[in-house]
TORKOL-4160 file (C-alpha; in steps of 0.2 Angstrom, whole numbers, padded with zeros to 4 digits, m for minus):
177
<pt num="1" X="0001" Y="0000" Z="0000"/>
<pt num="2" X="0008" Y="0018" Z="m0006"/>
<pt num="3" X="0003" Y="0031" Z="0007"/>
<pt num="4" X="m0003" Y="0043" Z="m0008"/>
<pt num="5" X="m0015" Y="0030" Z="m0013"/>
<pt num="6" X="m0034" Y="0033" Z="m0011"/>
<pt num="7" X="m0036" Y="0014" Z="m0003"/>
<pt num="8" X="m0023" Y="0023" Z="0011"/>
<pt num="9" X="m0028" Y="0041" Z="0013"/>
<pt num="10" X="m0047" Y="0036" Z="0013"/>
<pt num="11" X="m0050" Y="0020" Z="0020"/>
<pt num="12" X="m0034" Y="0012" Z="0030"/>
<pt num="13" X="m0027" Y="0029" Z="0038"/>
<pt num="14" X="m0046" Y="0036" Z="0043"/>
<pt num="15" X="m0049" Y="0016" Z="0051"/>
<pt num="16" X="m0032" Y="0018" Z="0061"/>
<pt num="17" X="m0036" Y="0034" Z="0067"/>
<pt num="18" X="m0054" Y="0031" Z="0072"/>
<pt num="19" X="m0050" Y="0014" Z="0081"/>
<pt num="20" X="m0036" Y="0021" Z="0089"/>
<pt num="21" X="m0045" Y="0034" Z="0096"/>
<pt num="22" X="m0062" Y="0024" Z="0102"/>
<pt num="23" X="m0049" Y="0011" Z="0110"/>
<pt num="24" X="m0045" Y="0009" Z="0126"/>
<pt num="25" X="m0028" Y="0015" Z="0132"/>
<pt num="26" X="m0023" Y="m0003" Z="0136"/>
<pt num="27" X="m0026" Y="m0008" Z="0117"/>
<pt num="28" X="m0018" Y="0005" Z="0108"/>
<pt num="29" X="m0002" Y="m0003" Z="0104"/>
<pt num="30" X="m0011" Y="m0018" Z="0100"/>
<pt num="31" X="m0023" Y="m0011" Z="0089"/>
<pt num="32" X="m0006" Y="0000" Z="0081"/>
<pt num="33" X="0004" Y="m0019" Z="0079"/>
<pt num="34" X="m0013" Y="m0025" Z="0068"/>
<pt num="35" X="m0015" Y="m0012" Z="0055"/>
<pt num="36" X="0004" Y="m0010" Z="0054"/>
<pt num="37" X="0006" Y="m0029" Z="0051"/>
<pt num="38" X="m0010" Y="m0027" Z="0038"/>
<pt num="39" X="0000" Y="m0012" Z="0031"/>
<pt num="40" X="0015" Y="m0022" Z="0027"/>
<pt num="41" X="0004" Y="m0037" Z="0022"/>
<pt num="42" X="m0004" Y="m0027" Z="0009"/>
<pt num="43" X="0011" Y="m0028" Z="m0002"/>
<pt num="44" X="0017" Y="m0045" Z="0002"/>
<pt num="45" X="0008" Y="m0056" Z="0015"/>
<pt num="46" X="0019" Y="m0071" Z="0015"/>
<pt num="47" X="0035" Y="m0061" Z="0023"/>
<pt num="48" X="0025" Y="m0056" Z="0038"/>
<pt num="49" X="0031" Y="m0072" Z="0046"/>
<pt num="50" X="0049" Y="m0067" Z="0039"/>
<pt num="51" X="0047" Y="m0048" Z="0051"/>
<pt num="52" X="0039" Y="m0059" Z="0063"/>
<pt num="53" X="0055" Y="m0070" Z="0065"/>
<pt num="54" X="0066" Y="m0056" Z="0066"/>
<pt num="55" X="0057" Y="m0046" Z="0080"/>
<pt num="56" X="0056" Y="m0063" Z="0090"/>
<pt num="57" X="0076" Y="m0065" Z="0088"/>
<pt num="58" X="0079" Y="m0049" Z="0092"/>
<pt num="59" X="0067" Y="m0048" Z="0105"/>
<pt num="60" X="0074" Y="m0065" Z="0113"/>
<pt num="61" X="0091" Y="m0057" Z="0110"/>
<pt num="62" X="0088" Y="m0041" Z="0122"/>
<pt num="63" X="0080" Y="m0053" Z="0136"/>
<pt num="64" X="0098" Y="m0063" Z="0135"/>
<pt num="65" X="0107" Y="m0048" Z="0137"/>
<pt num="66" X="0100" Y="m0043" Z="0152"/>
<pt num="67" X="0101" Y="m0059" Z="0160"/>
<pt num="68" X="0121" Y="m0062" Z="0155"/>
<pt num="69" X="0130" Y="m0059" Z="0174"/>
<pt num="70" X="0141" Y="m0045" Z="0179"/>
<pt num="71" X="0159" Y="m0045" Z="0177"/>
<pt num="72" X="0173" Y="m0052" Z="0165"/>
<pt num="73" X="0162" Y="m0068" Z="0162"/>
<pt num="74" X="0145" Y="m0058" Z="0158"/>
<pt num="75" X="0154" Y="m0049" Z="0145"/>
<pt num="76" X="0160" Y="m0064" Z="0134"/>
<pt num="77" X="0141" Y="m0071" Z="0137"/>
<pt num="78" X="0136" Y="m0053" Z="0130"/>
<pt num="79" X="0146" Y="m0052" Z="0118"/>
<pt num="80" X="0141" Y="m0070" Z="0110"/>
<pt num="81" X="0122" Y="m0064" Z="0112"/>
<pt num="82" X="0126" Y="m0051" Z="0101"/>
<pt num="83" X="0138" Y="m0061" Z="0089"/>
<pt num="84" X="0123" Y="m0073" Z="0086"/>
<pt num="85" X="0111" Y="m0059" Z="0086"/>
<pt num="86" X="0119" Y="m0048" Z="0073"/>
<pt num="87" X="0123" Y="m0066" Z="0061"/>
<pt num="88" X="0105" Y="m0071" Z="0061"/>
<pt num="89" X="0100" Y="m0054" Z="0056"/>
<pt num="90" X="0114" Y="m0052" Z="0043"/>
<pt num="91" X="0112" Y="m0070" Z="0037"/>
<pt num="92" X="0093" Y="m0069" Z="0035"/>
<pt num="93" X="0098" Y="m0050" Z="0026"/>
<pt num="94" X="0111" Y="m0057" Z="0014"/>
<pt num="95" X="0100" Y="m0071" Z="0010"/>
<pt num="96" X="0086" Y="m0063" Z="0004"/>
<pt num="97" X="0098" Y="m0047" Z="m0005"/>
<pt num="98" X="0112" Y="m0055" Z="m0011"/>
<pt num="99" X="0107" Y="m0074" Z="m0016"/>
<pt num="100" X="0102" Y="m0069" Z="m0034"/>
<pt num="101" X="0115" Y="m0059" Z="m0036"/>
<pt num="102" X="0128" Y="m0074" Z="m0030"/>
<pt num="103" X="0120" Y="m0088" Z="m0042"/>
<pt num="104" X="0121" Y="m0076" Z="m0054"/>
<pt num="105" X="0139" Y="m0074" Z="m0052"/>
<pt num="106" X="0144" Y="m0090" Z="m0050"/>
<pt num="107" X="0135" Y="m0096" Z="m0065"/>
<pt num="108" X="0144" Y="m0083" Z="m0074"/>
<pt num="109" X="0161" Y="m0087" Z="m0067"/>
<pt num="110" X="0158" Y="m0105" Z="m0073"/>
<pt num="111" X="0153" Y="m0102" Z="m0090"/>
<pt num="112" X="0168" Y="m0090" Z="m0090"/>
<pt num="113" X="0181" Y="m0103" Z="m0085"/>
<pt num="114" X="0173" Y="m0114" Z="m0099"/>
<pt num="115" X="0161" Y="m0124" Z="m0089"/>
<pt num="116" X="0145" Y="m0132" Z="m0097"/>
<pt num="117" X="0128" Y="m0128" Z="m0092"/>
<pt num="118" X="0125" Y="m0119" Z="m0075"/>
<pt num="119" X="0134" Y="m0123" Z="m0058"/>
<pt num="120" X="0120" Y="m0119" Z="m0048"/>
<pt num="121" X="0102" Y="m0119" Z="m0050"/>
<pt num="122" X="0093" Y="m0102" Z="m0051"/>
<pt num="123" X="0077" Y="m0097" Z="m0041"/>
<pt num="124" X="0073" Y="m0081" Z="m0039"/>
<pt num="125" X="0071" Y="m0076" Z="m0023"/>
<pt num="126" X="0061" Y="m0061" Z="m0022"/>
<pt num="127" X="0067" Y="m0047" Z="m0010"/>
<pt num="128" X="0055" Y="m0043" Z="0005"/>
<pt num="129" X="0048" Y="m0023" Z="0006"/>
<pt num="130" X="0058" Y="m0016" Z="0018"/>
<pt num="131" X="0068" Y="m0029" Z="0028"/>
<pt num="132" X="0085" Y="m0018" Z="0027"/>
<pt num="133" X="0074" Y="m0005" Z="0037"/>
<pt num="134" X="0067" Y="m0017" Z="0050"/>
<pt num="135" X="0082" Y="m0027" Z="0051"/>
<pt num="136" X="0094" Y="m0013" Z="0054"/>
<pt num="137" X="0082" Y="m0006" Z="0065"/>
<pt num="138" X="0080" Y="m0020" Z="0076"/>
<pt num="139" X="0099" Y="m0021" Z="0077"/>
<pt num="140" X="0100" Y="m0006" Z="0083"/>
<pt num="141" X="0088" Y="m0009" Z="0098"/>
<pt num="142" X="0099" Y="m0024" Z="0102"/>
<pt num="143" X="0116" Y="m0015" Z="0101"/>
<pt num="144" X="0107" Y="m0002" Z="0114"/>
<pt num="145" X="0103" Y="m0014" Z="0126"/>
<pt num="146" X="0120" Y="m0022" Z="0123"/>
<pt num="147" X="0128" Y="m0003" Z="0128"/>
<pt num="148" X="0119" Y="m0002" Z="0142"/>
<pt num="149" X="0112" Y="0013" Z="0131"/>
<pt num="150" X="0093" Y="0006" Z="0135"/>
<pt num="151" X="0083" Y="m0004" Z="0145"/>
<pt num="152" X="0077" Y="m0021" Z="0141"/>
<pt num="153" X="0059" Y="m0020" Z="0131"/>
<pt num="154" X="0048" Y="m0034" Z="0141"/>
<pt num="155" X="0033" Y="m0032" Z="0131"/>
<pt num="156" X="0033" Y="m0040" Z="0115"/>
<pt num="157" X="0018" Y="m0031" Z="0108"/>
<pt num="158" X="0029" Y="m0015" Z="0109"/>
<pt num="159" X="0045" Y="m0022" Z="0103"/>
<pt num="160" X="0033" Y="m0028" Z="0087"/>
<pt num="161" X="0027" Y="m0010" Z="0087"/>
<pt num="162" X="0044" Y="m0003" Z="0087"/>
<pt num="163" X="0049" Y="m0011" Z="0072"/>
<pt num="164" X="0034" Y="m0014" Z="0062"/>
<pt num="165" X="0025" Y="0003" Z="0065"/>
<pt num="166" X="0017" Y="0007" Z="0046"/>
<pt num="167" X="0020" Y="0027" Z="0044"/>
<pt num="168" X="0041" Y="0022" Z="0045"/>
<pt num="169" X="0040" Y="0005" Z="0040"/>
<pt num="170" X="0046" Y="0005" Z="0022"/>
<pt num="171" X="0049" Y="0023" Z="0020"/>
<pt num="172" X="0063" Y="0023" Z="0035"/>
<pt num="173" X="0072" Y="0032" Z="0043"/>
<pt num="174" X="0081" Y="0018" Z="0050"/>
<pt num="175" X="0077" Y="0025" Z="0069"/>
<pt num="176" X="0089" Y="0022" Z="0086"/>
<pt num="177" X="0077" Y="0013" Z="0100"/>
């Protein structure tokens, strides 16, 4: 869904505003998460699972960082958690952004050096909308928790809203937690 589309301006945005203002205070964030996921699903519904997986990995990483003990042993544990979280995020991002390029490059080199046919089978991988934005935004949270610059988010709904909030989800900017 595009911000300048008639569906967004005349249906989606008014529905968000009306339901937000009539919703009890306790449910407002959950309501915004639901609308944000609907907004994202409008473009490509199957990638909601990927976004939720990314949020879950980063949320759990934040909780694990908080549970690391103080002292030298805790620093090592924190570095392991951070490294694992960054690795998972970058592997997901790298797969979706660069898989097609790597397969084409390998096949091109194979052919260039005299290989017959193709070395790697090619399956077009679609790039999920906003994957870079939400990956780096979620990572900013984990890095801030690691550095002690912010408290751990105890609410999964608030973490999901931070990453998926529709006004900045696909257009940025990438914000610090």
